[in-house]
N, C-alpha and C positions, 0 to 999 in steps of 0.2 A: 676519704680515700684510704684504701688499705695498702699495706706494704706487700710487694711481691715476695713470696717465700723464697728464702735463700737457704744455704746449707748450714747456717749458724744455729746455735741452741735456741735462739729467739723463736724459731719456728719448729722446734722439736715435737710439739704436740700435734703437728700435722703429719707426722711420720707414723707408719704402722706400729713401730716400737720406738718410744721416745728414748733419748740419750739417758735421761734419769732412770727410766725403767730398766734399761740395759744394765746400768751400773748397779742397781738394786739386785738384779738377777745374778750378776757376777758375784756380788757379796753373798747372796743366798747359797750359791754353789761353792762358796769358799775359795773363789779365785781372787788372789791378791792383785791389787793394782795401785798405782799412784795416778792421781789426776792432775793435769796441768791445764790451766785456762790461758788463752792467748788470743791474739787477733785472728780473724778467720783466715785460714790457709787454703788456697785453691790449687797450688802447684808445688812441685818439689822446690822451685826457686823461693817461693814464699816460705816454705818450711825451713829452708836453710837459714833464713833470717832470724829464727827463734831457737835454733838448735843448741845454743849455749845453755839452755835450761835442761838439756838431756845429756845422757852419757854419750860421749863421742863414738863414732864408728870404730876408730882404732882401739877403743877401750871396751868394745862389746856392745855398743848401741846399735840396735836394728832399726835404721831409718828406712822406711819403705815407701814405695809407690804402688798404686793399685789400679789395675786396668780392667774395666768392665768391657768385655768383648762378646761378640756374637758371631757364630760361624754361618756359612752359607746354608747350613742344614737347620738353621734357626735354634741352635743350642746356645745357651748363655753360659759364659765363663767369667770367672774372676781370677786374674793373675796377680799375685803379690810378689814383688821383686825388691831387691835392694835398690834404694833410691837412685843410684848412679848407674845401674845396670842398663846397658844399651839393649833395647828390644826391637828386633826386626820382625814385624808382623808377618811378612812374606815367608820367613823361615820358621817362625814360631808355630804355625799350624802343623807343620810336619813334625816338629819336636813333640807337640802335644797330642798328635794323632787326631786332629779335628779337621773340619772343612776350612776353607779360606776364611780369614778373620777380618773383622772391622769393629770399630768402636760402636757400642750400643747407644741408643738414643737416651735422652734424659727421661722420656716417658717410660721406656723399658727398664731403665735403671731403677726408677721408683717402683714399678710393678714387680720386678724380680728381686731387688735387693733392699727396697724400702728406704733409699737415701737419695739425696740430690747430688748433682755434679759438684765436685770439690770435697765431698765427704765419703767417697768410696773407701771401704775398709774391710779387712777380713771379718770384723765383728758384724758386718751386715749379713753374714751367713745365718744370723738368727732369723732372718726372713728368707734368705737365699736357699736355706735347707728345705723349706716348704715349697719353693718354686722350681727346684731341680737345677739350680746353678752349680756348675762344676767348678771346684776350687783347685787351683794350681799354685804352689808356693815355691819360691826360689830356695833350693836345698841349702845354699850358703847361709841362709838366715837361721838355720838350726844351731849354728855356732854362737849366736848372739847371747849376751847376758840378759838384755832387755829388748823387747820389741815395742815399737811406738805406734799403735793404731789409733785412729780417731774413734770415739764412741758414737758413731752414726751422725755426728755433726762436726764441722770443721773449725770450731773455735775452742775445742778441747782435744787433748791427746792423753791417752793412757799409757803408762809404762807397765809392762807385764812381762813375765818370763815366757820363754817358748813353751815350757811345760804347762803354764797357765793357759796359754792360747790353745794348746792341744786339748786340755781339759774342756775348754769352751766348745771346741769342735765336737768333741765326744758328747757333750751334754745336748747340743743342738742336732746331733745325728748326721754329722758331716765327716767324710773321710777325705782329707786333702791329699792331693797327689804332689809329692815333693819332687821337683824337677831341677836338673842342673841347667840353668839358663846361660 
């Protein structure tokens, strides 16, 4: 009997880009990061249970949530927001200039961002850039000292600067839209 793949690093080799390969690429590009291993985190609530290992929000820690969305015109979007930001999907589409929004399916998530539910991350744009995913980021995150994205799996978190994240986007050919959410 085989295990059903989940979003942990145990199954990273079944992803289009493994977590290990992503971190090697970041190093090759000279993008500094710190790696933190922890229990699998599927939700913001899960993440808050391990946040004592990271810089607190009030000290510049960018704790994020990531929403993989699809509009009624079949466009795929990744919205990265501060973890406690309230997001109203009914109002968000007007703010972003898209069609009506809903959450994308697990199959589409894998197809367009190369990750499983629970591991959605701005670093998934390493795949999303090739599949035309539009990236929107909460402008307030630009003020953070460190941003904490998953490296394509949900039992690891990277600490990196906003400048490092922007360099990553540049290297994969993505121009994020910074929005006030």
